N, CA, C and O atoms as CSV, one atom per row, in Angstrom:
chain,resi,resn,atom,element,x,y,z
A,1,MET,N,N,20.575,14.430,-27.166
A,1,MET,CA,C,21.407,15.561,-27.362
A,1,MET,C,C,21.017,16.203,-26.072
A,1,MET,O,O,20.023,16.039,-25.364
A,2,THR,N,N,21.886,16.848,-25.973
A,2,THR,CA,C,21.732,18.150,-24.813
A,2,THR,C,C,21.100,19.425,-25.353
A,2,THR,O,O,21.423,19.771,-26.490
A,3,ASN,N,N,20.323,20.085,-24.734
A,3,ASN,CA,C,19.750,21.303,-24.698
A,3,ASN,C,C,20.321,22.245,-24.286
A,3,ASN,O,O,20.197,22.514,-23.091
A,4,ILE,N,N,20.995,22.923,-24.986
A,4,ILE,CA,C,21.905,24.110,-24.517
A,4,ILE,C,C,21.151,25.401,-24.568
A,4,ILE,O,O,20.514,25.702,-25.578
A,5,ASN,N,N,21.196,26.111,-23.600
A,5,ASN,CA,C,20.428,27.522,-24.136
A,5,ASN,C,C,21.248,28.582,-24.579
A,5,ASN,O,O,21.975,29.169,-23.778
A,6,LYS,N,N,21.198,28.929,-25.941
A,6,LYS,CA,C,22.071,29.626,-26.617
A,6,LYS,C,C,22.334,30.928,-25.929
A,6,LYS,O,O,23.383,31.523,-26.176
A,7,LYS,N,N,21.568,31.356,-25.186
A,7,LYS,CA,C,21.628,32.762,-24.700
A,7,LYS,C,C,22.563,32.728,-23.352
A,7,LYS,O,O,22.868,33.810,-22.850
A,8,SER,N,N,23.031,31.496,-22.750
A,8,SER,CA,C,23.944,30.874,-21.664
A,8,SER,C,C,25.032,31.925,-22.097
A,8,SER,O,O,25.323,32.381,-23.203
A,9,ILE,N,N,25.623,32.188,-20.601
A,9,ILE,CA,C,27.121,32.709,-21.089
A,9,ILE,C,C,28.343,32.076,-20.060
A,9,ILE,O,O,28.179,32.135,-18.842
A,10,TYR,N,N,29.177,31.665,-20.458
A,10,TYR,CA,C,30.019,30.328,-19.981
A,10,TYR,C,C,31.353,31.183,-19.544
A,10,TYR,O,O,32.135,31.795,-20.271
A,11,LYS,N,N,31.354,31.036,-18.234
A,11,LYS,CA,C,32.862,32.036,-17.608
A,11,LYS,C,C,34.000,30.871,-17.701
A,11,LYS,O,O,33.850,29.724,-17.281
A,12,ILE,N,N,34.903,31.272,-18.189
A,12,ILE,CA,C,36.326,30.634,-18.162
A,12,ILE,C,C,36.992,30.920,-16.858
A,12,ILE,O,O,37.190,32.055,-16.426
A,13,GLU,N,N,37.382,29.608,-16.155
A,13,GLU,CA,C,37.944,29.923,-15.052
A,13,GLU,C,C,39.274,29.173,-15.273
A,13,GLU,O,O,39.333,28.030,-15.726
A,14,ARG,N,N,40.629,30.127,-14.813
A,14,ARG,CA,C,41.802,29.424,-14.777
A,14,ARG,C,C,42.495,29.157,-13.411
A,14,ARG,O,O,42.216,29.980,-12.539
A,15,GLY,N,N,43.334,28.171,-13.072
A,15,GLY,CA,C,44.106,28.145,-11.869
A,15,GLY,C,C,43.212,27.094,-10.779
A,15,GLY,O,O,43.450,26.933,-9.583
A,16,ILE,N,N,42.261,26.530,-11.489
A,16,ILE,CA,C,41.323,25.682,-10.818
A,16,ILE,C,C,41.970,24.337,-10.946
A,16,ILE,O,O,42.243,23.823,-12.031
A,17,PRO,N,N,42.268,23.639,-9.434
A,17,PRO,CA,C,43.502,22.359,-9.597
A,17,PRO,C,C,42.208,21.187,-9.759
A,17,PRO,O,O,41.086,21.219,-9.253
A,18,LEU,N,N,42.908,20.030,-10.775
A,18,LEU,CA,C,42.153,18.826,-10.920
A,18,LEU,C,C,41.932,18.295,-9.383
A,18,LEU,O,O,42.399,18.749,-8.338
A,19,PRO,N,N,40.928,17.011,-9.635
A,19,PRO,CA,C,40.422,16.564,-8.411
A,19,PRO,C,C,41.805,15.347,-8.078
A,19,PRO,O,O,42.427,14.859,-9.021
A,20,SER,N,N,42.061,15.062,-6.907
A,20,SER,CA,C,43.077,13.979,-6.893
A,20,SER,C,C,42.689,12.849,-7.204
A,20,SER,O,O,43.661,12.182,-7.560
A,21,ASN,N,N,41.550,12.162,-7.263
A,21,ASN,CA,C,41.070,11.136,-7.379
A,21,ASN,C,C,41.066,10.726,-9.177
A,21,ASN,O,O,40.401,9.736,-9.484
A,22,ARG,N,N,41.660,11.342,-10.093
A,22,ARG,CA,C,41.663,11.139,-11.384
A,22,ARG,C,C,42.302,9.546,-11.479
A,22,ARG,O,O,42.874,9.053,-10.507
A,23,ARG,N,N,42.185,9.032,-12.378
A,23,ARG,CA,C,42.478,7.543,-13.056
A,23,ARG,C,C,43.759,7.572,-13.279
A,23,ARG,O,O,44.098,8.367,-14.155
A,24,GLY,N,N,44.552,6.994,-12.796
A,24,GLY,CA,C,45.979,7.134,-13.216
A,24,GLY,C,C,47.010,8.267,-12.442
A,24,GLY,O,O,48.172,8.356,-12.839
A,25,GLY,N,N,46.627,8.942,-11.557
A,25,GLY,CA,C,47.007,9.984,-10.800
A,25,GLY,C,C,48.037,9.397,-10.098
A,25,GLY,O,O,49.201,9.668,-10.395
A,26,LYS,N,N,47.745,8.555,-9.120
A,26,LYS,CA,C,48.843,8.139,-8.217
A,26,LYS,C,C,50.133,7.435,-8.793
A,26,LYS,O,O,51.143,7.251,-8.115
A,27,TRP,N,N,49.986,7.032,-10.220
A,27,TRP,CA,C,50.915,6.415,-10.874
A,27,TRP,C,C,51.748,7.331,-11.216
A,27,TRP,O,O,52.960,7.120,-11.172
A,28,ALA,N,N,51.116,8.754,-11.700
A,28,ALA,CA,C,51.886,9.678,-12.391
A,28,ALA,C,C,52.706,10.322,-11.364
A,28,ALA,O,O,53.780,10.809,-11.717
A,29,ILE,N,N,52.320,10.393,-10.062
A,29,ILE,CA,C,52.491,11.322,-8.821
A,29,ILE,C,C,54.140,10.332,-8.448
A,29,ILE,O,O,55.267,10.806,-8.305
A,30,LEU,N,N,53.804,9.202,-8.394
A,30,LEU,CA,C,54.971,8.250,-8.096
A,30,LEU,C,C,56.225,8.289,-9.260
A,30,LEU,O,O,57.436,8.159,-9.080
A,31,CYS,N,N,55.618,8.471,-10.267
A,31,CYS,CA,C,56.568,8.401,-11.535
A,31,CYS,C,C,57.234,9.602,-11.236
A,31,CYS,O,O,58.440,9.457,-11.033
A,32,SER,N,N,56.794,10.746,-11.149
A,32,SER,CA,C,57.491,11.844,-11.049
A,32,SER,C,C,58.296,12.261,-9.894
A,32,SER,O,O,59.024,13.252,-9.842
A,33,GLN,N,N,58.156,11.695,-9.296
A,33,GLN,CA,C,58.848,11.345,-7.881
A,33,GLN,C,C,60.623,10.596,-7.999
A,33,GLN,O,O,61.619,10.784,-7.300
A,34,MET,N,N,60.377,9.704,-9.235
A,34,MET,CA,C,60.984,8.683,-9.435
A,34,MET,C,C,62.483,9.651,-10.083
A,34,MET,O,O,62.347,10.820,-10.445
A,35,ASN,N,N,63.709,8.998,-10.130
A,35,ASN,CA,C,64.756,9.460,-11.026
A,35,ASN,C,C,64.992,8.704,-11.894
A,35,ASN,O,O,64.480,7.594,-11.750
A,36,ASP,N,N,65.790,8.916,-13.078
A,36,ASP,CA,C,66.202,7.689,-13.716
A,36,ASP,C,C,67.097,6.669,-12.908
A,36,ASP,O,O,68.001,6.915,-12.111
A,37,GLY,N,N,66.650,5.586,-13.289
A,37,GLY,CA,C,67.518,4.323,-12.609
A,37,GLY,C,C,66.925,3.878,-11.198
A,37,GLY,O,O,67.447,3.038,-10.465
A,38,ASP,N,N,65.711,4.599,-10.930
A,38,ASP,CA,C,64.915,4.186,-9.654
A,38,ASP,C,C,64.019,2.909,-9.865
A,38,ASP,O,O,63.456,2.614,-10.919
A,39,SER,N,N,63.990,2.342,-8.921
A,39,SER,CA,C,62.724,1.249,-9.327
A,39,SER,C,C,61.647,1.148,-7.985
A,39,SER,O,O,61.829,1.552,-6.837
A,40,VAL,N,N,60.884,0.700,-8.368
A,40,VAL,CA,C,59.622,0.358,-7.123
A,40,VAL,C,C,58.885,-0.913,-7.551
A,40,VAL,O,O,58.720,-1.339,-8.694
A,41,VAL,N,N,58.469,-1.437,-6.365
A,41,VAL,CA,C,57.802,-2.929,-6.615
A,41,VAL,C,C,56.299,-2.476,-6.401
A,41,VAL,O,O,55.853,-1.512,-5.778
A,42,VAL,N,N,55.689,-3.430,-7.082
A,42,VAL,CA,C,54.247,-3.183,-7.053
A,42,VAL,C,C,53.563,-4.599,-6.936
A,42,VAL,O,O,54.178,-5.638,-7.173
A,43,ALA,N,N,52.403,-4.561,-6.598
A,43,ALA,CA,C,51.646,-5.603,-6.088
A,43,ALA,C,C,51.326,-6.928,-6.938
A,43,ALA,O,O,51.267,-8.100,-6.567
A,44,ASN,N,N,51.142,-6.360,-8.176
A,44,ASN,CA,C,50.616,-7.454,-9.174
A,44,ASN,C,C,50.932,-6.893,-10.494
A,44,ASN,O,O,51.576,-5.850,-10.612
A,45,HIS,N,N,50.448,-7.630,-11.573
A,45,HIS,CA,C,50.948,-7.190,-13.107
A,45,HIS,C,C,49.589,-6.012,-13.439
A,45,HIS,O,O,50.033,-5.270,-14.314
A,46,ASN,N,N,48.573,-5.705,-13.187
A,46,ASN,CA,C,48.029,-4.685,-13.328
A,46,ASN,C,C,48.467,-3.406,-12.896
A,46,ASN,O,O,48.272,-2.398,-13.576
A,47,GLU,N,N,48.966,-3.397,-11.953
A,47,GLU,CA,C,49.838,-2.313,-11.117
A,47,GLU,C,C,51.092,-2.180,-12.125
A,47,GLU,O,O,51.398,-1.050,-12.506
A,48,CYS,N,N,51.715,-3.128,-12.501
A,48,CYS,CA,C,53.267,-3.035,-13.276
A,48,CYS,C,C,52.609,-2.297,-14.638
A,48,CYS,O,O,53.119,-1.286,-15.121
A,49,ILE,N,N,51.653,-2.808,-15.076
A,49,ILE,CA,C,51.269,-2.163,-16.546
A,49,ILE,C,C,51.097,-0.805,-16.350
A,49,ILE,O,O,51.561,-0.040,-17.195
A,50,ASN,N,N,50.311,-0.219,-15.055
A,50,ASN,CA,C,49.725,0.893,-15.025
A,50,ASN,C,C,51.180,2.050,-14.708
A,50,ASN,O,O,51.281,3.205,-15.122
A,51,MET,N,N,52.190,1.268,-13.845
A,51,MET,CA,C,53.182,2.109,-13.547
A,51,MET,C,C,54.002,2.299,-15.133
A,51,MET,O,O,54.380,3.348,-15.655
A,52,ARG,N,N,54.096,1.047,-15.594
A,52,ARG,CA,C,55.324,1.393,-16.864
A,52,ARG,C,C,54.137,2.312,-17.942
A,52,ARG,O,O,54.696,2.935,-18.845
A,53,GLN,N,N,52.850,2.404,-17.902
A,53,GLN,CA,C,52.385,3.394,-18.637
A,53,GLN,C,C,52.773,4.727,-18.333
A,53,GLN,O,O,53.310,5.549,-19.076
A,54,ALA,N,N,52.464,4.824,-17.262
A,54,ALA,CA,C,52.992,6.167,-16.623
A,54,ALA,C,C,54.685,6.812,-16.756
A,54,ALA,O,O,55.037,7.989,-16.836
A,55,ILE,N,N,55.339,5.835,-16.747
A,55,ILE,CA,C,56.721,6.018,-17.195
A,55,ILE,C,C,56.619,6.262,-18.663
A,55,ILE,O,O,57.423,7.146,-18.958
A,56,ILE,N,N,56.044,5.892,-19.566
A,56,ILE,CA,C,56.026,5.820,-20.892
A,56,ILE,C,C,55.353,7.046,-21.208
A,56,ILE,O,O,55.766,7.637,-22.206
A,57,ARG,N,N,54.270,7.621,-20.475
A,57,ARG,CA,C,53.832,8.992,-20.511
A,57,ARG,C,C,54.737,10.316,-20.372
A,57,ARG,O,O,54.701,11.386,-20.980
A,58,SER,N,N,55.662,9.778,-19.217
A,58,SER,CA,C,56.768,10.797,-18.876
A,58,SER,C,C,57.969,10.883,-20.074
A,58,SER,O,O,59.010,11.535,-19.990
A,59,LYS,N,N,57.603,10.181,-21.017
A,59,LYS,CA,C,58.590,10.124,-22.096
A,59,LYS,C,C,60.344,9.660,-21.594
A,59,LYS,O,O,61.420,10.170,-21.905
A,60,LYS,N,N,60.021,8.545,-20.749
A,60,LYS,CA,C,60.957,7.831,-20.423
A,60,LYS,C,C,60.903,6.119,-20.747
A,60,LYS,O,O,59.770,5.657,-20.875
A,61,LYS,N,N,61.880,5.318,-20.863
A,61,LYS,CA,C,61.628,4.041,-20.981
A,61,LYS,C,C,61.646,3.231,-19.691
A,61,LYS,O,O,62.262,3.661,-18.717
A,62,SER,N,N,61.107,2.278,-19.660
A,62,SER,CA,C,60.682,1.493,-18.317
A,62,SER,C,C,61.242,-0.094,-18.519
A,62,SER,O,O,61.400,-0.569,-19.644
A,63,SER,N,N,61.479,-0.735,-17.459
A,63,SER,CA,C,61.621,-2.088,-17.487
A,63,SER,C,C,60.996,-3.096,-16.292
A,63,SER,O,O,60.686,-2.480,-15.273
A,64,ALA,N,N,60.844,-4.034,-16.269
A,64,ALA,CA,C,60.256,-4.493,-15.263
A,64,ALA,C,C,60.356,-5.989,-15.142
A,64,ALA,O,O,60.447,-6.734,-16.118
A,65,LYS,N,N,60.334,-6.388,-13.882
A,65,LYS,CA,C,60.767,-7.986,-13.659
A,65,LYS,C,C,59.847,-8.671,-12.540
A,65,LYS,O,O,59.666,-8.219,-11.410
A,66,GLN,N,N,59.336,-9.772,-13.035
A,66,GLN,CA,C,58.257,-10.417,-11.730
A,66,GLN,C,C,59.273,-11.037,-10.996
A,66,GLN,O,O,60.228,-11.623,-11.507
A,67,LEU,N,N,59.016,-10.877,-9.479
A,67,LEU,CA,C,59.750,-11.324,-8.384
A,67,LEU,C,C,59.145,-12.785,-7.861
A,67,LEU,O,O,58.056,-13.276,-8.158
A,68,SER,N,N,60.020,-13.248,-7.125
A,68,SER,CA,C,59.375,-14.698,-6.418
A,68,SER,C,C,58.267,-14.698,-5.983
A,68,SER,O,O,57.579,-15.716,-6.064
A,69,ASP,N,N,57.823,-13.606,-5.433
A,69,ASP,CA,C,56.334,-13.451,-4.535
A,69,ASP,C,C,55.173,-12.841,-5.410
A,69,ASP,O,O,54.114,-12.404,-4.960
A,70,GLY,N,N,55.477,-12.877,-6.489
A,70,GLY,CA,C,54.367,-12.310,-7.367
A,70,GLY,C,C,54.395,-10.940,-7.630
A,70,GLY,O,O,53.720,-10.489,-8.555
A,71,SER,N,N,55.010,-10.307,-7.014
A,71,SER,CA,C,55.000,-8.835,-7.091
A,71,SER,C,C,56.320,-8.445,-8.141
A,71,SER,O,O,57.284,-9.186,-8.332
A,72,TYR,N,N,56.120,-7.164,-8.735
A,72,TYR,CA,C,56.824,-6.865,-9.869
A,72,TYR,C,C,57.681,-5.942,-9.461
A,72,TYR,O,O,57.298,-5.337,-8.459
A,73,ARG,N,N,58.880,-5.570,-9.960
A,73,ARG,CA,C,60.035,-4.702,-9.775
A,73,ARG,C,C,59.933,-3.733,-11.256
A,73,ARG,O,O,60.119,-4.288,-12.339
A,74,VAL,N,N,59.570,-2.001,-11.161
A,74,VAL,CA,C,59.311,-1.414,-12.508
A,74,VAL,C,C,60.691,-0.601,-12.341
A,74,VAL,O,O,60.913,-0.194,-11.201
A,75,TRP,N,N,61.540,-0.346,-13.222
A,75,TRP,CA,C,62.550,0.744,-13.348
A,75,TRP,C,C,61.817,1.767,-14.278
A,75,TRP,O,O,60.909,1.650,-15.100
A,76,LYS,N,N,62.591,2.847,-13.811
A,76,LYS,CA,C,62.031,3.779,-14.717
A,76,LYS,C,C,63.717,4.117,-15.208
A,76,LYS,O,O,64.707,3.933,-14.500
A,77,LEU,N,N,63.703,4.552,-16.348
A,77,LEU,CA,C,65.112,4.430,-17.036
A,77,LEU,C,C,65.090,5.877,-18.177
A,77,LEU,O,O,64.016,6.329,-18.575
A,78,PRO,N,N,66.360,6.440,-18.572
A,78,PRO,CA,C,66.171,7.637,-19.413
A,78,PRO,C,C,65.888,6.950,-20.730
A,78,PRO,O,O,65.840,5.729,-20.873
A,79,MET,N,N,65.683,7.963,-21.793
A,79,MET,CA,C,65.543,7.308,-23.284
A,79,MET,C,C,66.246,6.902,-23.882
A,79,MET,O,O,65.989,6.270,-24.906
A,80,GLU,N,N,67.624,7.180,-23.343
A,80,GLU,CA,C,68.847,6.936,-24.355
A,80,GLU,C,C,69.161,5.386,-23.828
A,80,GLU,O,O,69.754,4.630,-24.597
A,81,TRP,N,N,68.749,4.911,-22.478
A,81,TRP,CA,C,69.451,3.694,-21.917
A,81,TRP,C,C,69.380,2.742,-22.852
A,81,TRP,O,O,68.434,2.666,-23.635
A,82,THR,N,N,70.577,1.773,-22.844
A,82,THR,CA,C,70.628,0.448,-23.653
A,82,THR,C,C,71.423,-0.466,-22.834
A,82,THR,O,O,72.277,-0.154,-22.004
A,83,ARG,N,N,70.955,-1.867,-23.239
A,83,ARG,CA,C,71.749,-2.803,-22.217
A,83,ARG,C,C,72.732,-2.942,-22.426
A,83,ARG,O,O,73.425,-3.648,-21.694
């Protein structure tokens, strides 16, 4: 357990940006730059999963297809999208 000094005063700071090396950050940024119906090609299955999770976290649907070279194409779709 951490020994916290009960007399310590903590200062709350606002407006401090998060570091850019956060896990999943690049996928969230890429997803935010995409419009509904846009797609992106990623290198492998793990990147496909990461990209789809970023899309789902942005409250959208996603679809993916493996390409002949082993890469994946991932689409960002609106929530009301149906086939």
